[in-house]
TORPANU-487440 format. One line per field, with one value per residue (C-alpha): x, z, y; chain; residue in one letter. Coordinates in steps of 0.2 Angstrom, whole numbers. Last residue first. Layout:
BEGIN
x (X, ...)
z (Z, ...)
y (Y, ...)
ch (A, ...)
aa (A, ...)
***
This chain:
BEGIN
x (-17, -1, 3, 1, 12, 26, 25, 26, 40, 57, 55, 42, 53, 63, 49, 37, 48, 53, 34, 30, 43, 37, 19, 6, 1, 7, 0, -17, -16, -11, -24, -20, -9, 7, 23, 17, 32, 45, 58, 47, 31, 20, 2, -8, -27, -40, -26, -24, -7, 0, 9, 14, 22, 34, 41, 27, 17, -2, -15, -32, -48, -59, -76, -72, -64, -65, -67, -54, -42, -43, -40, -24, -18, -21, -11, 3, 4, 5, 19, 30, 30, 46, 41, 24, 25, 31, 20, 3, -9, -27, -39, -56, -49, -56, -39, -39, -32, -17, -13, -15, -3, 10, 8, 10, 26, 34, 31, 38, 54, 56, 51, 61, 68, 51, 59, 61, 57, 39, 30, 19, 1, -7, -1, 9, 18, 18, 8, -7, 4, 11, -6, -15, -3, -11, -16, -34, -32, -23, -37, -50, -39, -39, -58, -61, -50, -61, -53, -48, -36, -39, -23, -12, -22, -10, 5, -5, -10, 8, 13, 24, 41, 35, 34, 39, 39, 50, 42, 27, 10, -3, -21, -28, -44, -38, -23, -34, -43, -27, -19, -34, -39, -36, -19, -26, -35, -54, -64, -63, -44, -36, -18, -13, -1, 16, 29, 17, 17, 26, 20, 3, -6, -8, 9, 17, 9, 19, 35, 35, 33, 45, 56, 70, 70, 61, 43, 26, 11, -5, -23, -37, -53, -65, -67, -58, -40, -38, -21, -12, 7, 16, 34, 38, 56, 60, 78, 83, 86, 87, 69, 63, 56, 37, 26, 7, -3, -19, -17, -35, -39, -57, -60, -76, -85, -83, -87, -71, -71, -64, -58, -49, -31, -16, 1, 15, 31, 30, 36, 53, 53, 51, 64, 77, 72, 79, 96, 96, 91, 106, 118, 109, 110, 128, 132, 120, 129, 146, 141, 133, 148, 160, 147, 147, 166, 163, 150, 160, 175, 164, 158, 176, 179, 164, 172, 189, 180, 170, 187, 195, 180, 181, 200, 195, 198, 207, 216, 233, 238, 222, 224, 242, 235, 220, 231, 241, 226, 216, 231, 232, 214, 215, 229, 219, 205, 216, 224, 207, 201, 216, 215, 197, 197, 212, 201, 188, 200, 205, 187, 182, 196, 194, 176, 182, 195, 182, 169, 183, 188, 170, 168, 184, 179, 162, 171, 184, 171, 161, 176, 180, 162, 162, 160, 148, 135, 139, 136, 121, 113, 118, 109, 97, 111, 124, 113, 106, 124, 131, 118, 119, 138, 136, 123, 135, 147, 135, 132, 151, 152, 138, 148, 165, 160, 157, 175, 186, 174, 171, 190, 191, 175, 180, 197, 190, 177, 191, 202, 187, 183, 201, 200, 183, 190, 204, 192, 180, 194, 199, 181, 179, 164, 151, 163, 165, 146, 144, 157, 149, 132, 138, 145, 133, 118, 123, 128, 113, 101, 110, 112, 94, 84, 97, 104, 86, 83, 100, 98, 81, 89, 103, 90, 82, 98, 102, 85, 74, 90, 100, 86, 83, 102, 103, 87, 94, 89, 88, 81, 67, 63, 63, 51, 39, 38, 22, 28, 44, 33, 23, 40, 47, 31, 31, 50, 47, 32, 42, 57, 47, 39, 55, 63, 49, 45, 64, 67, 51, 58, 76, 71, 60, 76, 86, 73, 73, 92, 92, 79, 89, 105, 96, 90, 108, 115, 102, 107, 125, 121, 112, 124, 139, 130, 127, 146, 152, 171, 180, 193, 186, 168, 168, 182, 176, 187, 175, 158, 161, 174, 172, 154, 151, 161, 152, 136, 142, 149, 132, 121, 127, 123, 105, 102, 108, 94, 81, 85, 85, 67, 62, 70, 61, 45, 48, 52, 37, 26, 34, 28, 15, 27, 43, 37, 30, 46, 58)
z (169, 164, 182, 188, 173, 179, 197, 191, 178, 185, 203, 198, 185, 195, 208, 195, 186, 202, 208, 191, 194, 212, 207, 221, 226, 211, 200, 208, 207, 189, 184, 182, 174, 181, 176, 159, 151, 138, 151, 161, 153, 163, 156, 161, 162, 159, 154, 163, 170, 153, 146, 162, 168, 153, 143, 131, 121, 120, 114, 110, 106, 97, 105, 112, 95, 95, 113, 119, 105, 111, 129, 123, 113, 126, 139, 126, 122, 141, 144, 130, 114, 107, 116, 109, 97, 109, 99, 98, 92, 87, 84, 76, 61, 50, 47, 51, 68, 60, 49, 63, 73, 59, 58, 77, 77, 63, 72, 88, 79, 70, 51, 35, 38, 35, 27, 11, 13, 17, 6, 14, 6, 23, 27, 14, 24, 40, 54, 48, 51, 68, 75, 66, 74, 91, 85, 87, 77, 63, 62, 61, 47, 37, 40, 34, 18, 13, 13, -4, 3, 22, 33, 18, 19, 33, 21, 7, 18, 24, 6, -2, 0, 12, 31, 43, 61, 70, 85, 74, 74, 70, 63, 64, 56, 38, 43, 45, 28, 19, 27, 22, 39, 45, 52, 63, 72, 73, 88, 83, 82, 89, 92, 93, 102, 98, 86, 83, 66, 61, 54, 58, 63, 81, 81, 80, 96, 106, 96, 101, 119, 119, 135, 125, 134, 151, 153, 149, 139, 140, 137, 133, 131, 117, 113, 127, 127, 132, 138, 139, 134, 136, 132, 121, 115, 114, 111, 95, 86, 68, 65, 79, 94, 99, 112, 113, 126, 119, 115, 113, 104, 103, 92, 85, 95, 88, 71, 62, 46, 28, 31, 17, 24, 16, 18, 28, 22, 5, -9, -16, -35, -41, -29, -33, -51, -51, -46, -59, -72, -67, -71, -87, -92, -88, -99, -113, -112, -114, -127, -137, -136, -142, -155, -162, -164, -174, -185, -188, -193, -204, -212, -215, -223, -234, -239, -243, -253, -263, -267, -272, -284, -291, -295, -305, -303, -311, -324, -319, -314, -305, -296, -289, -284, -276, -266, -258, -256, -248, -236, -231, -228, -217, -207, -205, -198, -186, -180, -177, -167, -156, -154, -150, -138, -127, -119, -113, -100, -95, -95, -83, -71, -72, -66, -52, -46, -49, -37, -24, -25, -23, -7, 0, -5, 3, 20, 18, 15, 30, 41, 35, 38, 56, 65, 77, 73, 55, 54, 65, 53, 37, 43, 28, 16, 24, 25, 7, 0, 10, 4, -14, -13, -6, -19, -32, -25, -27, -45, -49, -41, -52, -68, -62, -66, -85, -87, -88, -99, -109, -114, -119, -129, -138, -143, -148, -159, -168, -170, -176, -190, -197, -207, -214, -220, -229, -236, -243, -251, -260, -265, -274, -275, -269, -256, -249, -250, -239, -226, -226, -223, -209, -200, -205, -203, -186, -180, -186, -179, -163, -160, -163, -153, -141, -139, -134, -122, -114, -113, -104, -92, -89, -85, -73, -64, -62, -55, -47, -42, -36, -25, -18, -14, -5, 5, 12, 5, 22, 30, 18, 21, 40, 38, 28, 9, 0, -5, -12, -23, -30, -33, -43, -53, -58, -63, -73, -82, -86, -92, -104, -110, -113, -122, -134, -138, -139, -151, -162, -164, -167, -181, -189, -190, -197, -210, -215, -216, -227, -239, -240, -243, -256, -265, -265, -272, -286, -290, -291, -302, -315, -314, -316, -330, -340, -337, -345, -346, -361, -357, -371, -365, -352, -342, -343, -330, -322, -326, -328, -316, -303, -304, -304, -288, -280, -284, -276, -261, -258, -257, -239, -232, -240, -233, -216, -216, -222, -209, -196, -201, -199, -182, -176, -182, -173, -157, -158, -161, -145, -134, -124, -124, -117, -99, -98, -106, -93)
y (148, 155, 160, 142, 137, 149, 143, 125, 128, 128, 123, 111, 102, 90, 88, 83, 70, 62, 61, 53, 40, 37, 35, 35, 53, 63, 49, 51, 70, 70, 58, 39, 26, 19, 10, 5, -5, 0, 4, 15, 23, 34, 35, 51, 51, 65, 77, 93, 89, 84, 99, 107, 91, 93, 79, 76, 64, 69, 58, 66, 57, 70, 74, 91, 97, 116, 119, 106, 112, 130, 125, 115, 129, 142, 132, 130, 148, 152, 139, 145, 134, 125, 108, 109, 94, 81, 69, 77, 63, 67, 53, 55, 64, 78, 86, 105, 101, 91, 106, 118, 108, 108, 127, 128, 118, 127, 144, 137, 131, 148, 149, 152, 134, 126, 110, 121, 139, 143, 156, 169, 167, 166, 183, 191, 204, 193, 199, 188, 172, 178, 180, 165, 152, 149, 131, 135, 151, 142, 129, 143, 151, 135, 133, 151, 148, 133, 116, 109, 97, 94, 91, 97, 113, 119, 118, 127, 141, 143, 144, 131, 123, 109, 108, 94, 97, 85, 77, 72, 80, 67, 66, 49, 42, 45, 35, 19, 22, 24, 9, -2, -9, -27, -23, -10, -23, -18, -11, 8, 6, -10, -13, -31, -43, -47, -39, -24, -17, -1, 16, 8, 24, 17, 9, 26, 31, 18, 20, 39, 35, 20, 23, 31, 48, 46, 44, 53, 49, 60, 54, 66, 56, 59, 40, 30, 25, 7, 0, -16, -15, -31, -25, -10, -7, -25, -30, -38, -22, -29, -24, -13, -22, -21, -29, -26, -36, -29, -10, -2, 14, 21, 36, 30, 17, -1, -9, -3, 6, 3, -14, -23, -25, -18, -27, -18, -25, -18, -30, -26, -30, -12, -5, -19, -18, 0, -7, -21, -8, 3, -11, -15, 3, 5, -10, -4, 13, 6, -6, 8, 18, 4, -1, 17, 15, -1, 7, 22, 11, 1, 17, 21, 4, 7, 24, 16, 2, 16, 25, 8, 5, 22, 19, 4, -15, -30, -20, -26, -9, -6, -23, -18, -1, -9, -21, -7, 5, -10, -13, 5, 6, -11, -3, 12, 1, -8, 9, 17, 2, 2, 21, 20, 5, 11, 25, 13, 6, 24, 30, 16, 18, 37, 35, 24, 37, 51, 42, 39, 57, 62, 52, 59, 77, 75, 70, 83, 97, 90, 91, 108, 114, 107, 124, 117, 130, 129, 111, 112, 125, 115, 100, 98, 103, 91, 76, 77, 80, 66, 54, 60, 57, 39, 35, 41, 28, 14, 20, 19, 2, -4, 3, -4, -22, -17, -9, -25, -35, -20, -18, -36, -37, -21, -28, -45, -36, -26, -42, -52, -39, -38, -54, -49, -32, -40, -54, -40, -31, -47, -51, -33, -22, -35, -41, -24, -21, -36, -30, -12, -20, -31, -16, -2, -13, -19, -2, 7, -6, -8, 11, 16, 4, -1, 16, 23, 9, 10, 29, 27, 15, 27, 40, 28, 26, 44, 50, 36, 26, 41, 47, 30, 28, 45, 41, 25, 8, -1, 15, 16, -3, 0, 15, 4, 6, 10, 28, 19, 8, 23, 32, 17, 15, 34, 33, 17, 25, 41, 31, 21, 37, 45, 31, 27, 45, 48, 34, 40, 57, 52, 39, 53, 64, 49, 45, 64, 64, 48, 56, 71, 61, 50, 66, 73, 57, 56, 74, 69, 54, 64, 78, 67, 57, 73, 78, 62, 61, 54, 40, 29, 29, 15, 22, 39, 46, 59, 52, 33, 29, 43, 46, 27, 25, 39, 30, 14, 24, 32, 16, 11, 28, 28, 10, 17, 30, 19, 5, 19, 23, 5, 4, 20, 14, -3, 7, 18, 3, -5, 9, -1, -16, -8, -5, -23, -30, -22)
ch (A, A, A, A, A, A, A, A, A, A, A, A, A, A, A, A, A, A, A, A, A, A, A, A, A, A, A, A, A, A, A, A, A, A, A, A, A, A, A, A, A, A, A, A, A, A, A, A, A, A, A, A, A, A, A, A, A, A, A, A, A, A, A, A, A, A, A, A, A, A, A, A, A, A, A, A, A, A, A, A, A, A, A, A, A, A, A, A, A, A, A, A, A, A, A, A, A, A, A, A, A, A, A, A, A, A, A, A, A, A, A, A, A, A, A, A, A, A, A, A, A, A, A, A, A, A, A, A, A, A, A, A, A, A, A, A, A, A, A, A, A, A, A, A, A, A, A, A, A, A, A, A, A, A, A, A, A, A, A, A, A, A, A, A, A, A, A, A, A, A, A, A, A, A, A, A, A, A, A, A, A, A, A, A, A, A, A, A, A, A, A, A, A, A, A, A, A, A, A, A, A, A, A, A, A, A, A, A, A, A, A, A, A, A, A, A, A, A, A, A, A, A, A, A, A, A, A, A, A, A, A, A, A, A, A, A, A, A, A, A, A, A, A, A, A, A, A, A, A, A, A, A, A, A, A, A, A, A, A, A, A, A, A, A, A, A, A, A, A, A, A, A, A, A, A, A, A, A, A, A, A, A, A, A, A, A, A, A, A, A, A, A, A, A, A, A, A, A, A, A, A, A, A, A, A, A, A, A, A, A, A, A, A, A, A, A, A, A, A, A, A, A, A, A, A, A, A, A, A, A, A, A, A, A, A, A, A, A, A, A, A, A, A, A, A, A, A, A, A, A, A, A, A, A, A, A, A, A, A, A, A, A, A, A, A, A, A, A, A, A, A, A, A, A, A, A, A, A, A, A, A, A, A, A, A, A, A, A, A, A, A, A, A, A, A, A, A, A, A, A, A, A, A, A, A, A, A, A, A, A, A, A, A, A, A, A, A, A, A, A, A, A, A, A, A, A, A, A, A, A, A, A, A, A, A, A, A, A, A, A, A, A, A, A, A, A, A, A, A, A, A, A, A, A, A, A, A, A, A, A, A, A, A, A, A, A, A, A, A, A, A, A, A, A, A, A, A, A, A, A, A, A, A, A, A, A, A, A, A, A, A, A, A, A, A, A, A, A, A, A, A, A, A, A, A, A, A, A, A, A, A, A, A, A, A, A, A, A, A, A, A, A, A, A, A, A, A, A, A, A, A, A, A, A, A, A, A, A, A, A, A, A, A, A, A, A, A, A, A, A, A, A, A, A, A, A, A, A, A, A, A, A, A, A, A, A, A, A, A, A, A, A, A, A, A, A, A, A, A, A, A, A)
aa (E, A, R, E, Y, D, A, D, E, E, G, M, Q, S, H, Y, I, D, Q, Y, V, Q, C, S, A, L, L, E, E, H, S, G, C, A, A, I, Q, G, N, E, L, V, V, I, R, D, A, R, R, V, S, A, I, R, Q, A, V, I, I, K, T, T, G, P, H, A, R, E, M, A, A, H, L, D, A, E, T, K, L, D, L, A, S, T, S, D, D, L, I, L, I, E, A, P, K, L, V, A, R, A, I, S, V, R, Q, R, Q, G, G, S, L, S, M, G, R, E, A, V, M, T, Q, Y, G, E, P, A, A, T, I, F, G, D, A, Q, A, T, R, A, A, A, R, I, E, E, E, P, A, G, P, K, G, W, A, I, N, E, Q, I, T, A, G, F, L, E, S, K, Q, L, V, A, A, V, K, E, R, L, A, K, Q, R, Y, S, R, V, D, A, G, D, V, L, V, A, G, E, T, A, D, Y, F, R, S, I, L, S, V, L, T, T, K, G, C, G, T, A, G, M, V, A, L, T, E, G, P, H, I, T, L, N, I, H, S, L, V, N, Q, G, G, G, P, Y, A, F, S, V, D, Q, F, V, V, E, G, R, R, G, P, G, D, E, L, S, G, D, K, L, E, P, E, T, H, L, I, E, K, V, R, K, W, S, A, I, G, R, S, I, N, Q, T, I, M, V, L, M, L, I, G, N, L, L, Q, T, T, H, T, I, A, A, M, I, T, G, P, T, T, A, G, A, G, V, Q, V, S, G, L, L, L, I, L, A, V, V, M, Y, I, L, A, N, A, V, P, N, M, F, A, L, T, V, L, V, G, L, Q, T, K, V, L, E, D, N, A, K, G, F, R, A, K, E, Y, L, E, R, V, C, A, K, I, I, R, I, G, S, I, D, E, Q, L, I, A, N, I, G, D, L, Q, S, Q, L, K, S, F, L, P, T, A, K, A, M, C, L, A, I, C, G, V, L, L, P, F, A, C, L, V, V, L, G, F, T, R, N, L, R, F, M, C, Y, I, S, G, F, T, L, M, T, T, R, V, M, G, R, V, F, Q, S, V, F, N, Q, V, Q, T, I, D, N, T, V, R, T, V, L, S, G, T, S, F, A, D, M, Q, P, F, S, F, S, M, I, R, R, F, C, D, K, R, I, N, N, G, I, N, Q, G, A, M, H, V, F, V, N, N, L, S, G, C, L, G, G, F, L, V, L, L, I, M, R, L, G, L, Q, W, I, L, A, M, N, G, V, G, G, N, E, L, G, L, V, G, E, D, V, I, R, S, M, I, G, P, Q, T, L, D, M, S, V, E, G, V, M, F, L, A, A, L, V, A, Y, P, L, Y, P, K, V, Y, K, W, M)
***
C-alpha cells in the first residue's frame, strides 16, 4: 500500500501533528480544572478563601485551549480526508484499469459480483483503514499513555491503579478481536455472493418474470442475505462484549481512585481537585480504550479488504501486449494456421487444426450446428482469447505480436448479444468512432437499416436508451449495434449472429447497403440461417470444431452433406420468403 500512501504522506503527517495538538489540549484541561477547584474555589493555598480572579484567569485559559484544540481537530479531519479519499481514488482507478486488461477467463474467475464488491465496498474499507490509522492511532496512543503519565504526575498511587488495569483492558480487546477478525473476510465473500445475485436478477428480470420465478429468486436472495446477517451478527455479538467489560473495568478503577482518594484527602496527602483530575484522566483513558476497540475493528476489516483488493492489483493480465502497430501484409487479410483452441479448464478442444485464409474485401460466412465453435473462431481474430496451438494472422502478422489496441482498431465486431449503454442512441452509435460528425452517424444508421425507427422516435437520435438497451426491441438493439460497428473505420467487420432478430427483407437490405458502403472491407458473417449467408463469396461449414467444407452456396449445396441438411431443414420455412425478399 506504500506506493499509494507515499504521494499523500505530507497530508498524513499534518493530520498527525494537528491530532497531537488536539489531544495535548485535552490532556491539559484536567490539570487546569484541578487548580480551579483547589486554589480558586476551595482556596487551599489561601487559608480557605476562594480566588475569583484566578477562576476567571484559568477559565479563560481553558476556553482558549478548547478553541485551539477544536481548530486542530477540524484541520486534522480535513487532512485525514484529503489523504484517505485521494488514496482510495488512486486505488480504485488502478483496480479498474487492471480489470479492463483482464482476459475473459480471468473475469470469470473473479466473477462480476466479486469485482464490484472489491472496487466499491472493499476500497471504502481500505480508505477507512487509512483514515482511522492516521487519526485514531495517534489519538488513542496519546490519550491512553498520556492519561497514564498524567495520573502518575498527579498521584503515584492513582497511576499504579490505572497501570494495573491497563493489561486487563488490552487483553479483553485482543481476545475479542482474535475471534472477530477471521469473520471479516467471510463477510466480504458473502457480500460478493449478494452482489452477484443482484446483478444476475436485475439484468435477467424479464426472464424471471416470464418463467414466474420471482418466489425462487426471492428465496435465493433471502438465503444469501440471511447468511450475511448471521456472520455480521457473529461479529457484532463478539464485539458487543468489549464495551461493557471495558466500562466495568474503568468504573472499578474510578471507584478505587475515589476510595483511595478519600483516605488520602483525610490524611492530607492529596486534594479534591487532584481526585477530580484523576477521574477525568480515567475517563479519557476509557475513551482511548473504546476508540481503540473501534479502530482495531476498522483496521482488521481494512486489512482483510486490502488483501482482496491486492488480488486484483497483483493479478497479471494473461494476454500480454505485443509491440506491433501494423502488419506487413495486405489490409483486411485473416489467416488461420493450424489453429486449435480449448477454453481454460475445459480440457477438450473447441477448435481443432483450423487452416483458413480470408482474403481482403472478401465476404466469408461461417455456419454450423450450435456449439461447433463459430463464435470461438471469430473471437480469436480480435484476440479475446489466444489460440492453444497454431497462429492467427491479421495483415500478415501474428495477432499476439500486435499491441491489443492497434489490433482491435482493425476489427469492428457485432457480438451475439447486443450491448448498449445508458446514453442516447447517437452516443451509442458514436462508440464506434468517438467524435464522429452527425452526418456520418446517420449514414451508418441508414446502412444498418436503423434510421427509420430512430427518426420516428419523439427525440430522434437524442432518444435515451435504457440500461443494457432494454427500452429497445431485439431487432432495434441489433441494428444500433450494427450501426456502431459500421461507423468504426475498421478493415475487418465481424457479424456474429447479429441479424437473428431481423426479418429477411431487412437483412437483405442491410447486406446490400453494407456492400455498397464498404466494398473493400473484409466481412465475416456468423449465422444460423441459409438466407443470411447464401450471397457470401465463400461459406465455411464447421462440424465438431473442424472445417467440414468451404465454398460458395452452390458448391456446398452440390457437395456438402452437412450444408445440404441445413438447407433442406430451412428451405420450407425461409427459401420462398427469401426469394420474394430479393
